[in-house]
DRENVO-410973 format. One record per residue (C-alpha): residue number from 1; chain; x negated, y negated, z. Coordinates in steps of 0.1 Angstrom, whole numbers, plus 2048, in hexadecimal, padded with zeros to 3 digits. Last residue first. Layout:
<sites>
<site num="NUM" cadena="A" xx="X" yy="Y" zz="Z"/>
...
</sites>
This chain:
<sites>
<site num="387" cadena="A" xx="A23" yy="748" zz="711"/>
<site num="386" cadena="A" xx="A48" yy="73E" zz="714"/>
<site num="385" cadena="A" xx="A45" yy="71A" zz="723"/>
<site num="384" cadena="A" xx="A23" yy="715" zz="715"/>
<site num="383" cadena="A" xx="A2E" yy="718" zz="6F0"/>
<site num="382" cadena="A" xx="A27" yy="73A" zz="6E0"/>
<site num="381" cadena="A" xx="A0A" yy="73D" zz="6C7"/>
<site num="380" cadena="A" xx="A16" yy="74A" zz="6A6"/>
<site num="379" cadena="A" xx="A1E" yy="728" zz="697"/>
<site num="378" cadena="A" xx="9FB" yy="71D" zz="6A0"/>
<site num="377" cadena="A" xx="9EE" yy="737" zz="688"/>
<site num="376" cadena="A" xx="9E3" yy="75B" zz="68B"/>
<site num="375" cadena="A" xx="9D1" yy="767" zz="66B"/>
<site num="374" cadena="A" xx="9CD" yy="78C" zz="661"/>
<site num="373" cadena="A" xx="9EC" yy="790" zz="64C"/>
<site num="372" cadena="A" xx="9EA" yy="76D" zz="63D"/>
<site num="371" cadena="A" xx="9C7" yy="774" zz="631"/>
<site num="370" cadena="A" xx="9D1" yy="795" zz="623"/>
<site num="369" cadena="A" xx="9EC" yy="783" zz="60F"/>
<site num="368" cadena="A" xx="A11" yy="785" zz="617"/>
<site num="367" cadena="A" xx="A28" yy="794" zz="5FB"/>
<site num="366" cadena="A" xx="A4D" yy="78D" zz="5FF"/>
<site num="365" cadena="A" xx="A4A" yy="776" zz="61E"/>
<site num="364" cadena="A" xx="A65" yy="778" zz="639"/>
<site num="363" cadena="A" xx="A52" yy="794" zz="64B"/>
<site num="362" cadena="A" xx="A35" yy="77B" zz="64F"/>
<site num="361" cadena="A" xx="A45" yy="766" zz="66B"/>
<site num="360" cadena="A" xx="A53" yy="783" zz="67F"/>
<site num="359" cadena="A" xx="A31" yy="795" zz="67C"/>
<site num="358" cadena="A" xx="A1F" yy="775" zz="687"/>
<site num="357" cadena="A" xx="A36" yy="773" zz="6A6"/>
<site num="356" cadena="A" xx="A2E" yy="797" zz="6AF"/>
<site num="355" cadena="A" xx="A08" yy="791" zz="6AB"/>
<site num="354" cadena="A" xx="A0B" yy="772" zz="6C0"/>
<site num="353" cadena="A" xx="A1D" yy="784" zz="6DC"/>
<site num="352" cadena="A" xx="A02" yy="79F" zz="6DC"/>
<site num="351" cadena="A" xx="9E7" yy="785" zz="6DE"/>
<site num="350" cadena="A" xx="9FA" yy="772" zz="6F9"/>
<site num="349" cadena="A" xx="9FD" yy="791" zz="70E"/>
<site num="348" cadena="A" xx="9D8" yy="798" zz="709"/>
<site num="347" cadena="A" xx="9CE" yy="775" zz="714"/>
<site num="346" cadena="A" xx="9E5" yy="777" zz="732"/>
<site num="345" cadena="A" xx="9D5" yy="799" zz="73C"/>
<site num="344" cadena="A" xx="9B3" yy="788" zz="739"/>
<site num="343" cadena="A" xx="9BD" yy="76D" zz="752"/>
<site num="342" cadena="A" xx="9DF" yy="776" zz="761"/>
<site num="341" cadena="A" xx="9E2" yy="75C" zz="77D"/>
<site num="340" cadena="A" xx="9EF" yy="76F" zz="79B"/>
<site num="339" cadena="A" xx="9E5" yy="755" zz="7B4"/>
<site num="338" cadena="A" xx="9E0" yy="734" zz="7A4"/>
<site num="337" cadena="A" xx="9CD" yy="726" zz="786"/>
<site num="336" cadena="A" xx="9E9" yy="711" zz="778"/>
<site num="335" cadena="A" xx="9F1" yy="718" zz="753"/>
<site num="334" cadena="A" xx="9F1" yy="6F9" zz="73D"/>
<site num="333" cadena="A" xx="9CD" yy="6FD" zz="734"/>
<site num="332" cadena="A" xx="9D4" yy="720" zz="726"/>
<site num="331" cadena="A" xx="9EF" yy="712" zz="70F"/>
<site num="330" cadena="A" xx="9D8" yy="6F6" zz="704"/>
<site num="329" cadena="A" xx="9BD" yy="70F" zz="6FB"/>
<site num="328" cadena="A" xx="9D6" yy="723" zz="6E7"/>
<site num="327" cadena="A" xx="9E3" yy="704" zz="6D4"/>
<site num="326" cadena="A" xx="9BF" yy="6FC" zz="6CB"/>
<site num="325" cadena="A" xx="9B7" yy="720" zz="6C1"/>
<site num="324" cadena="A" xx="9D7" yy="721" zz="6AB"/>
<site num="323" cadena="A" xx="9CD" yy="700" zz="69A"/>
<site num="322" cadena="A" xx="9AA" yy="70E" zz="693"/>
<site num="321" cadena="A" xx="9B6" yy="72F" zz="684"/>
<site num="320" cadena="A" xx="9B8" yy="74F" zz="698"/>
<site num="319" cadena="A" xx="9AA" yy="76F" zz="689"/>
<site num="318" cadena="A" xx="9B7" yy="792" zz="688"/>
<site num="317" cadena="A" xx="9A6" yy="7B4" zz="682"/>
<site num="316" cadena="A" xx="9B1" yy="7C3" zz="6A3"/>
<site num="315" cadena="A" xx="98F" yy="7C2" zz="6B6"/>
<site num="314" cadena="A" xx="989" yy="79F" zz="6A7"/>
<site num="313" cadena="A" xx="9AA" yy="792" zz="6B2"/>
<site num="312" cadena="A" xx="9A5" yy="7A0" zz="6D5"/>
<site num="311" cadena="A" xx="983" yy="78F" zz="6D6"/>
<site num="310" cadena="A" xx="993" yy="76E" zz="6CC"/>
<site num="309" cadena="A" xx="9AC" yy="771" zz="6E9"/>
<site num="308" cadena="A" xx="98F" yy="777" zz="701"/>
<site num="307" cadena="A" xx="97D" yy="759" zz="6F2"/>
<site num="306" cadena="A" xx="99C" yy="743" zz="6F7"/>
<site num="305" cadena="A" xx="99D" yy="750" zz="71B"/>
<site num="304" cadena="A" xx="978" yy="745" zz="71F"/>
<site num="303" cadena="A" xx="980" yy="723" zz="712"/>
<site num="302" cadena="A" xx="99D" yy="71E" zz="72A"/>
<site num="301" cadena="A" xx="987" yy="729" zz="747"/>
<site num="300" cadena="A" xx="98A" yy="74C" zz="755"/>
<site num="299" cadena="A" xx="994" yy="750" zz="77A"/>
<site num="298" cadena="A" xx="978" yy="758" zz="792"/>
<site num="297" cadena="A" xx="96F" yy="77C" zz="79B"/>
<site num="296" cadena="A" xx="960" yy="77C" zz="7BE"/>
<site num="295" cadena="A" xx="947" yy="797" zz="7C8"/>
<site num="294" cadena="A" xx="948" yy="7A0" zz="7ED"/>
<site num="293" cadena="A" xx="92D" yy="7B3" zz="7FF"/>
<site num="292" cadena="A" xx="92E" yy="7C2" zz="822"/>
<site num="291" cadena="A" xx="947" yy="7DE" zz="81B"/>
<site num="290" cadena="A" xx="93C" yy="7F9" zz="833"/>
<site num="289" cadena="A" xx="935" yy="7E2" zz="850"/>
<site num="288" cadena="A" xx="956" yy="7CF" zz="84C"/>
<site num="287" cadena="A" xx="96B" yy="7EE" zz="847"/>
<site num="286" cadena="A" xx="964" yy="801" zz="867"/>
<site num="285" cadena="A" xx="975" yy="7E9" zz="87E"/>
<site num="284" cadena="A" xx="996" yy="7EC" zz="86B"/>
<site num="283" cadena="A" xx="9AF" yy="7D1" zz="863"/>
<site num="282" cadena="A" xx="994" yy="7B6" zz="85E"/>
<site num="281" cadena="A" xx="98A" yy="7C3" zz="83C"/>
<site num="280" cadena="A" xx="9AF" yy="7C4" zz="832"/>
<site num="279" cadena="A" xx="9B5" yy="7A0" zz="83D"/>
<site num="278" cadena="A" xx="997" yy="795" zz="829"/>
<site num="277" cadena="A" xx="9A5" yy="7A7" zz="80B"/>
<site num="276" cadena="A" xx="9C6" yy="794" zz="80F"/>
<site num="275" cadena="A" xx="9B4" yy="773" zz="80E"/>
<site num="274" cadena="A" xx="99F" yy="77B" zz="7F0"/>
<site num="273" cadena="A" xx="9B9" yy="78D" zz="7DA"/>
<site num="272" cadena="A" xx="9B1" yy="7B1" zz="7D2"/>
<site num="271" cadena="A" xx="996" yy="7CC" zz="7CC"/>
<site num="270" cadena="A" xx="986" yy="7E6" zz="7E2"/>
<site num="269" cadena="A" xx="968" yy="7F7" zz="7D1"/>
<site num="268" cadena="A" xx="95C" yy="818" zz="7E0"/>
<site num="267" cadena="A" xx="93B" yy="828" zz="7D6"/>
<site num="266" cadena="A" xx="938" yy="84E" zz="7DA"/>
<site num="265" cadena="A" xx="921" yy="86A" zz="7E5"/>
<site num="264" cadena="A" xx="907" yy="85A" zz="7FB"/>
<site num="263" cadena="A" xx="91F" yy="84D" zz="816"/>
<site num="262" cadena="A" xx="934" yy="86C" zz="814"/>
<site num="261" cadena="A" xx="93E" yy="871" zz="839"/>
<site num="260" cadena="A" xx="93F" yy="84B" zz="83F"/>
<site num="259" cadena="A" xx="954" yy="844" zz="821"/>
<site num="258" cadena="A" xx="96B" yy="861" zz="82A"/>
<site num="257" cadena="A" xx="970" yy="853" zz="84D"/>
<site num="256" cadena="A" xx="977" yy="830" zz="841"/>
<site num="255" cadena="A" xx="98F" yy="83D" zz="827"/>
<site num="254" cadena="A" xx="9A3" yy="852" zz="840"/>
<site num="253" cadena="A" xx="9A7" yy="833" zz="857"/>
<site num="252" cadena="A" xx="9B2" yy="81E" zz="839"/>
<site num="251" cadena="A" xx="9CB" yy="838" zz="82E"/>
<site num="250" cadena="A" xx="9D9" yy="83B" zz="851"/>
<site num="249" cadena="A" xx="9DD" yy="816" zz="852"/>
<site num="248" cadena="A" xx="9F1" yy="818" zz="831"/>
<site num="247" cadena="A" xx="A08" yy="832" zz="841"/>
<site num="246" cadena="A" xx="A1D" yy="815" zz="850"/>
<site num="245" cadena="A" xx="A27" yy="81A" zz="874"/>
<site num="244" cadena="A" xx="A1A" yy="7F8" zz="880"/>
<site num="243" cadena="A" xx="A27" yy="7E6" zz="861"/>
<site num="242" cadena="A" xx="A1A" yy="7E6" zz="83E"/>
<site num="241" cadena="A" xx="A01" yy="7CE" zz="82F"/>
<site num="240" cadena="A" xx="9E1" yy="7DF" zz="836"/>
<site num="239" cadena="A" xx="9E1" yy="7F8" zz="819"/>
<site num="238" cadena="A" xx="9ED" yy="7DC" zz="802"/>
<site num="237" cadena="A" xx="9CB" yy="7CB" zz="806"/>
<site num="236" cadena="A" xx="9BD" yy="7E5" zz="7EE"/>
<site num="235" cadena="A" xx="9CD" yy="7D4" zz="7D0"/>
<site num="234" cadena="A" xx="9B8" yy="7EB" zz="7BB"/>
<site num="233" cadena="A" xx="9A4" yy="806" zz="7CB"/>
<site num="232" cadena="A" xx="986" yy="80E" zz="7B5"/>
<site num="231" cadena="A" xx="974" yy="82F" zz="7BD"/>
<site num="230" cadena="A" xx="952" yy="833" zz="7AE"/>
<site num="229" cadena="A" xx="93E" yy="852" zz="7A5"/>
<site num="228" cadena="A" xx="930" yy="872" zz="7B3"/>
<site num="227" cadena="A" xx="94F" yy="878" zz="7C8"/>
<site num="226" cadena="A" xx="96D" yy="865" zz="7B8"/>
<site num="225" cadena="A" xx="984" yy="883" zz="7B6"/>
<site num="224" cadena="A" xx="97D" yy="88A" zz="7DA"/>
<site num="223" cadena="A" xx="989" yy="867" zz="7E4"/>
<site num="222" cadena="A" xx="9AA" yy="86D" zz="7D2"/>
<site num="221" cadena="A" xx="9B0" yy="88F" zz="7E2"/>
<site num="220" cadena="A" xx="9A5" yy="881" zz="805"/>
<site num="219" cadena="A" xx="9BD" yy="864" zz="802"/>
<site num="218" cadena="A" xx="9DA" yy="87B" zz="7FA"/>
<site num="217" cadena="A" xx="9D2" yy="893" zz="816"/>
<site num="216" cadena="A" xx="9CF" yy="876" zz="82F"/>
<site num="215" cadena="A" xx="9F0" yy="868" zz="822"/>
<site num="214" cadena="A" xx="A03" yy="888" zz="826"/>
<site num="213" cadena="A" xx="A02" yy="88C" zz="84C"/>
<site num="212" cadena="A" xx="A22" yy="879" zz="852"/>
<site num="211" cadena="A" xx="A37" yy="873" zz="834"/>
<site num="210" cadena="A" xx="A39" yy="858" zz="818"/>
<site num="209" cadena="A" xx="A17" yy="85C" zz="80A"/>
<site num="208" cadena="A" xx="9FC" yy="841" zz="806"/>
<site num="207" cadena="A" xx="9DE" yy="844" zz="7F0"/>
<site num="206" cadena="A" xx="9E9" yy="842" zz="7CB"/>
<site num="205" cadena="A" xx="A05" yy="82A" zz="7D3"/>
<site num="204" cadena="A" xx="9EC" yy="814" zz="7E5"/>
<site num="203" cadena="A" xx="9D5" yy="812" zz="7C7"/>
<site num="202" cadena="A" xx="9BF" yy="828" zz="7B2"/>
<site num="201" cadena="A" xx="9A4" yy="828" zz="798"/>
<site num="200" cadena="A" xx="988" yy="842" zz="795"/>
<site num="199" cadena="A" xx="968" yy="837" zz="783"/>
<site num="198" cadena="A" xx="951" yy="853" zz="779"/>
<site num="197" cadena="A" xx="92B" yy="850" zz="77F"/>
<site num="196" cadena="A" xx="924" yy="875" zz="784"/>
<site num="195" cadena="A" xx="907" yy="879" zz="79D"/>
<site num="194" cadena="A" xx="907" yy="858" zz="7AF"/>
<site num="193" cadena="A" xx="8E9" yy="841" zz="7B7"/>
<site num="192" cadena="A" xx="8D6" yy="851" zz="79B"/>
<site num="191" cadena="A" xx="8CE" yy="82F" zz="78B"/>
<site num="190" cadena="A" xx="8E1" yy="838" zz="76B"/>
<site num="189" cadena="A" xx="8FE" yy="844" zz="781"/>
<site num="188" cadena="A" xx="8FF" yy="824" zz="796"/>
<site num="187" cadena="A" xx="8FE" yy="810" zz="776"/>
<site num="186" cadena="A" xx="91A" yy="824" zz="767"/>
<site num="185" cadena="A" xx="930" yy="81E" zz="785"/>
<site num="184" cadena="A" xx="927" yy="7F9" zz="784"/>
<site num="183" cadena="A" xx="932" yy="7F8" zz="760"/>
<site num="182" cadena="A" xx="953" yy="807" zz="769"/>
<site num="181" cadena="A" xx="957" yy="7EF" zz="787"/>
<site num="180" cadena="A" xx="950" yy="7D2" zz="76F"/>
<site num="179" cadena="A" xx="96B" yy="7DC" zz="758"/>
<site num="178" cadena="A" xx="984" yy="7E2" zz="775"/>
<site num="177" cadena="A" xx="97D" yy="7C0" zz="784"/>
<site num="176" cadena="A" xx="97F" yy="7AD" zz="762"/>
<site num="175" cadena="A" xx="993" yy="78F" zz="76D"/>
<site num="174" cadena="A" xx="9B5" yy="79C" zz="763"/>
<site num="173" cadena="A" xx="9C5" yy="799" zz="785"/>
<site num="172" cadena="A" xx="9B9" yy="77E" zz="79C"/>
<site num="171" cadena="A" xx="99A" yy="781" zz="7B1"/>
<site num="170" cadena="A" xx="987" yy="795" zz="7CB"/>
<site num="169" cadena="A" xx="970" yy="7B4" zz="7C7"/>
<site num="168" cadena="A" xx="964" yy="7C4" zz="7E8"/>
<site num="167" cadena="A" xx="947" yy="7DB" zz="7E5"/>
<site num="166" cadena="A" xx="938" yy="7FB" zz="7F3"/>
<site num="165" cadena="A" xx="913" yy="7FF" zz="7EF"/>
<site num="164" cadena="A" xx="90B" yy="7FF" zz="814"/>
<site num="163" cadena="A" xx="8E7" yy="7FA" zz="81D"/>
<site num="162" cadena="A" xx="8C8" yy="810" zz="820"/>
<site num="161" cadena="A" xx="8A7" yy="7FF" zz="825"/>
<site num="160" cadena="A" xx="890" yy="815" zz="810"/>
<site num="159" cadena="A" xx="870" yy="824" zz="81E"/>
<site num="158" cadena="A" xx="855" yy="82C" zz="804"/>
<site num="157" cadena="A" xx="851" yy="84F" zz="7F6"/>
<site num="156" cadena="A" xx="845" yy="841" zz="7D5"/>
<site num="155" cadena="A" xx="864" yy="84D" zz="7C2"/>
<site num="154" cadena="A" xx="879" yy="83F" zz="7DE"/>
<site num="153" cadena="A" xx="869" yy="81D" zz="7DA"/>
<site num="152" cadena="A" xx="870" yy="81C" zz="7B5"/>
<site num="151" cadena="A" xx="894" yy="826" zz="7BB"/>
<site num="150" cadena="A" xx="898" yy="80A" zz="7D4"/>
<site num="149" cadena="A" xx="88B" yy="7F1" zz="7BA"/>
<site num="148" cadena="A" xx="8A3" yy="7FE" zz="7A0"/>
<site num="147" cadena="A" xx="8C0" yy="7FC" zz="7B8"/>
<site num="146" cadena="A" xx="8B7" yy="7D8" zz="7C2"/>
<site num="145" cadena="A" xx="8B5" yy="7CD" zz="79E"/>
<site num="144" cadena="A" xx="8D7" yy="7DD" zz="796"/>
<site num="143" cadena="A" xx="8E7" yy="7CC" zz="7B3"/>
<site num="142" cadena="A" xx="8D8" yy="7AA" zz="7A9"/>
<site num="141" cadena="A" xx="8E5" yy="7B1" zz="786"/>
<site num="140" cadena="A" xx="908" yy="7B7" zz="794"/>
<site num="139" cadena="A" xx="907" yy="796" zz="7A7"/>
<site num="138" cadena="A" xx="8FB" yy="782" zz="789"/>
<site num="137" cadena="A" xx="916" yy="792" zz="773"/>
<site num="136" cadena="A" xx="931" yy="788" zz="78D"/>
<site num="135" cadena="A" xx="924" yy="764" zz="78D"/>
<site num="134" cadena="A" xx="926" yy="760" zz="768"/>
<site num="133" cadena="A" xx="948" yy="772" zz="764"/>
<site num="132" cadena="A" xx="94E" yy="762" zz="741"/>
<site num="131" cadena="A" xx="952" yy="779" zz="723"/>
<site num="130" cadena="A" xx="941" yy="79B" zz="727"/>
<site num="129" cadena="A" xx="921" yy="79F" zz="713"/>
<site num="128" cadena="A" xx="90B" yy="79E" zz="732"/>
<site num="127" cadena="A" xx="91C" yy="7BD" zz="740"/>
<site num="126" cadena="A" xx="918" yy="7CF" zz="71F"/>
<site num="125" cadena="A" xx="8F3" yy="7C6" zz="71F"/>
<site num="124" cadena="A" xx="8F0" yy="7D1" zz="743"/>
<site num="123" cadena="A" xx="8FD" yy="7F4" zz="739"/>
<site num="122" cadena="A" xx="8E5" yy="7F4" zz="71B"/>
<site num="121" cadena="A" xx="8C8" yy="7EB" zz="732"/>
<site num="120" cadena="A" xx="8CF" yy="806" zz="74C"/>
<site num="119" cadena="A" xx="8CB" yy="824" zz="736"/>
<site num="118" cadena="A" xx="8E1" yy="836" zz="71C"/>
<site num="117" cadena="A" xx="8E5" yy="856" zz="72F"/>
<site num="116" cadena="A" xx="8F3" yy="871" zz="719"/>
<site num="115" cadena="A" xx="915" yy="880" zz="724"/>
<site num="114" cadena="A" xx="91E" yy="8A0" zz="736"/>
<site num="113" cadena="A" xx="943" yy="8A3" zz="73D"/>
<site num="112" cadena="A" xx="94B" yy="89A" zz="761"/>
<site num="111" cadena="A" xx="951" yy="8B8" zz="777"/>
<site num="110" cadena="A" xx="975" yy="8BA" zz="783"/>
<site num="109" cadena="A" xx="97E" yy="8A2" zz="79F"/>
<site num="108" cadena="A" xx="994" yy="88E" zz="787"/>
<site num="107" cadena="A" xx="9AD" yy="8AA" zz="787"/>
<site num="106" cadena="A" xx="9B5" yy="8A1" zz="7AB"/>
<site num="105" cadena="A" xx="9C4" yy="881" zz="79E"/>
<site num="104" cadena="A" xx="9B8" yy="85D" zz="7A0"/>
<site num="103" cadena="A" xx="9BA" yy="854" zz="77B"/>
<site num="102" cadena="A" xx="99A" yy="851" zz="767"/>
<site num="101" cadena="A" xx="987" yy="831" zz="75E"/>
<site num="100" cadena="A" xx="976" yy="832" zz="73C"/>
<site num="99" cadena="A" xx="956" yy="844" zz="736"/>
<site num="98" cadena="A" xx="938" yy="830" zz="729"/>
<site num="97" cadena="A" xx="934" yy="82B" zz="704"/>
<site num="96" cadena="A" xx="916" yy="83F" zz="6F7"/>
<site num="95" cadena="A" xx="90F" yy="827" zz="6DA"/>
<site num="94" cadena="A" xx="921" yy="806" zz="6DA"/>
<site num="93" cadena="A" xx="905" yy="7F3" zz="6C8"/>
<site num="92" cadena="A" xx="8FF" yy="7DB" zz="6E5"/>
<site num="91" cadena="A" xx="8E3" yy="7EF" zz="6F6"/>
<site num="90" cadena="A" xx="8C5" yy="7E0" zz="6E5"/>
<site num="89" cadena="A" xx="8C7" yy="7BA" zz="6E1"/>
<site num="88" cadena="A" xx="8C4" yy="7AE" zz="6BD"/>
<site num="87" cadena="A" xx="8AC" yy="791" zz="6B5"/>
<site num="86" cadena="A" xx="8B9" yy="76F" zz="6AC"/>
<site num="85" cadena="A" xx="89B" yy="75D" zz="6BB"/>
<site num="84" cadena="A" xx="8B2" yy="74D" zz="6D5"/>
<site num="83" cadena="A" xx="8BD" yy="76F" zz="6E0"/>
<site num="82" cadena="A" xx="899" yy="77C" zz="6E6"/>
<site num="81" cadena="A" xx="891" yy="75C" zz="6FA"/>
<site num="80" cadena="A" xx="8B2" yy="760" zz="70E"/>
<site num="79" cadena="A" xx="8A9" yy="784" zz="716"/>
<site num="78" cadena="A" xx="887" yy="779" zz="724"/>
<site num="77" cadena="A" xx="897" yy="75E" zz="739"/>
<site num="76" cadena="A" xx="8B2" yy="775" zz="746"/>
<site num="75" cadena="A" xx="898" yy="78E" zz="752"/>
<site num="74" cadena="A" xx="884" yy="773" zz="764"/>
<site num="73" cadena="A" xx="8A3" yy="765" zz="774"/>
<site num="72" cadena="A" xx="8AE" yy="789" zz="77F"/>
<site num="71" cadena="A" xx="88C" yy="790" zz="78E"/>
<site num="70" cadena="A" xx="88C" yy="76F" zz="7A0"/>
<site num="69" cadena="A" xx="8AF" yy="775" zz="7AD"/>
<site num="68" cadena="A" xx="8A4" yy="797" zz="7BB"/>
<site num="67" cadena="A" xx="886" yy="787" zz="7CB"/>
<site num="66" cadena="A" xx="89C" yy="76B" zz="7DB"/>
<site num="65" cadena="A" xx="8B3" yy="786" zz="7EA"/>
<site num="64" cadena="A" xx="894" yy="794" zz="7FC"/>
<site num="63" cadena="A" xx="889" yy="7B8" zz="7F6"/>
<site num="62" cadena="A" xx="87F" yy="7C7" zz="818"/>
<site num="61" cadena="A" xx="862" yy="7DF" zz="81A"/>
<site num="60" cadena="A" xx="851" yy="7CA" zz="7FF"/>
<site num="59" cadena="A" xx="83E" yy="7DD" zz="7E3"/>
<site num="58" cadena="A" xx="85F" yy="7E3" zz="7D0"/>
<site num="57" cadena="A" xx="85F" yy="7BF" zz="7C5"/>
<site num="56" cadena="A" xx="83F" yy="7C4" zz="7B2"/>
<site num="55" cadena="A" xx="84D" yy="7E3" zz="7A2"/>
<site num="54" cadena="A" xx="86D" yy="7D2" zz="797"/>
<site num="53" cadena="A" xx="85A" yy="7B6" zz="787"/>
<site num="52" cadena="A" xx="843" yy="7CF" zz="776"/>
<site num="51" cadena="A" xx="861" yy="7E2" zz="768"/>
<site num="50" cadena="A" xx="870" yy="7C1" zz="75C"/>
<site num="49" cadena="A" xx="84F" yy="7B9" zz="749"/>
<site num="48" cadena="A" xx="84D" yy="7DB" zz="73A"/>
<site num="47" cadena="A" xx="871" yy="7DA" zz="72C"/>
<site num="46" cadena="A" xx="86D" yy="7B7" zz="720"/>
<site num="45" cadena="A" xx="84C" yy="7BE" zz="70E"/>
<site num="44" cadena="A" xx="85C" yy="7DC" zz="6FD"/>
<site num="43" cadena="A" xx="878" yy="7C4" zz="6F3"/>
<site num="42" cadena="A" xx="85F" yy="7AB" zz="6E5"/>
<site num="41" cadena="A" xx="84E" yy="7C6" zz="6D0"/>
<site num="40" cadena="A" xx="86E" yy="7D1" zz="6BF"/>
<site num="39" cadena="A" xx="868" yy="7CD" zz="69A"/>
<site num="38" cadena="A" xx="87D" yy="7BA" zz="680"/>
<site num="37" cadena="A" xx="85D" yy="7AD" zz="670"/>
<site num="36" cadena="A" xx="861" yy="788" zz="670"/>
<site num="35" cadena="A" xx="877" yy="784" zz="68F"/>
<site num="34" cadena="A" xx="864" yy="7A0" zz="6A1"/>
<site num="33" cadena="A" xx="843" yy="78E" zz="69B"/>
<site num="32" cadena="A" xx="851" yy="76D" zz="6A9"/>
<site num="31" cadena="A" xx="85E" yy="77F" zz="6C8"/>
<site num="30" cadena="A" xx="83C" yy="78F" zz="6CC"/>
<site num="29" cadena="A" xx="82B" yy="76D" zz="6CB"/>
<site num="28" cadena="A" xx="843" yy="75F" zz="6E4"/>
<site num="27" cadena="A" xx="83D" yy="77C" zz="6FB"/>
<site num="26" cadena="A" xx="817" yy="777" zz="6F9"/>
<site num="25" cadena="A" xx="81A" yy="752" zz="700"/>
<site num="24" cadena="A" xx="82E" yy="75A" zz="71F"/>
<site num="23" cadena="A" xx="853" yy="751" zz="721"/>
<site num="22" cadena="A" xx="85E" yy="737" zz="73A"/>
<site num="21" cadena="A" xx="86B" yy="736" zz="75E"/>
<site num="20" cadena="A" xx="85D" yy="756" zz="76D"/>
<site num="19" cadena="A" xx="839" yy="750" zz="764"/>
<site num="18" cadena="A" xx="83E" yy="72C" zz="76F"/>
<site num="17" cadena="A" xx="83E" yy="739" zz="793"/>
<site num="16" cadena="A" xx="819" yy="740" zz="790"/>
<site num="15" cadena="A" xx="80E" yy="72C" zz="7AF"/>
<site num="14" cadena="A" xx="800" yy="74C" zz="7BE"/>
<site num="13" cadena="A" xx="801" yy="76A" zz="7A7"/>
<site num="12" cadena="A" xx="7DC" yy="774" zz="7AA"/>
<site num="11" cadena="A" xx="7DB" yy="767" zz="7CE"/>
<site num="10" cadena="A" xx="7C8" yy="784" zz="7DB"/>
<site num="9" cadena="A" xx="7E5" yy="78E" zz="7F1"/>
<site num="8" cadena="A" xx="7FD" yy="792" zz="7D4"/>
<site num="7" cadena="A" xx="7E4" yy="7A5" zz="7BE"/>
<site num="6" cadena="A" xx="7DA" yy="7BB" zz="7DD"/>
<site num="5" cadena="A" xx="7FD" yy="7C7" zz="7E5"/>
<site num="4" cadena="A" xx="7F8" yy="7E9" zz="7D5"/>
<site num="3" cadena="A" xx="7D6" yy="7ED" zz="7E4"/>
<site num="2" cadena="A" xx="7E3" yy="7E8" zz="807"/>
<site num="1" cadena="A" xx="800" yy="800" zz="800"/>
</sites>
């Protein structure tokens, strides 16, 4: 360990903060070569540089939050340099798509079908490609950095400060919580934190039974189906909203015990509105210590919702003209960002409404052109009162 820390103690990296803030001359040269020759030298530099950053951070017995942020800033700077040069980023080709969430049923406990690992970087690339969610992405990348550093320490038989991996997600519906949970499940699998990497979704209805003694059985079945992966409990606060005799409290107590008994076998994410989730965490003494980290999903901005609408158009071979986009942005701007604001779900509902309105408009034409068939106009965007 003394030798491993010698570069730091010798002052070799002292006052070299600028290394993290701007690309090195070598990296810029490699980016230029790649731009001319369509090679991948800069990406190889990136992989090695990030590996070195993780290795340096792993030398400390306790990795400070500032170190994780520094690694993420350095990684982001390198990726931004590659992006500005117009170079493709590996991992965004859609190959080896991750598994979709599975329902919380006993059948989900069957062995997961073998699938090839695609690596951490493609998963992070998919995360970074999501619209908005800037703060959420940063938090997930910090989690990924910490897990990679902890894995390095384990491989070198160094002590690892164990911490709970269970999370609380807060925010309105449609803010990407399930999508991020799915990517987290795959990240945990790629980094060998879990053995299967499946995401199992459930809610109060999937956990609470109507008769004495059945709730614990139901919770155990759902929990067992998530072993080796991630269990996402949507609207988890509903478990604590019943009266004194409500079986939701039995579900919470059962979950706490299962989480403790299987601390290395599963990651649990509890999701819901911020205030209600705080009530849930306070409802049982065992929850606060087991769910120490909260990630908040903010509402999308008007521009981000327009981007989501545009992505739905692209996925379904439609396009929205400028007048339609302007009307759409005004519609989003007229919606108050309050409890229950639909976010991405609102964008999808509006897209489906616009497609239906376009169909009603074009059916009156004898022979609409291809351009008309794929174009959504301002006439297809509903007014604010009905959107």
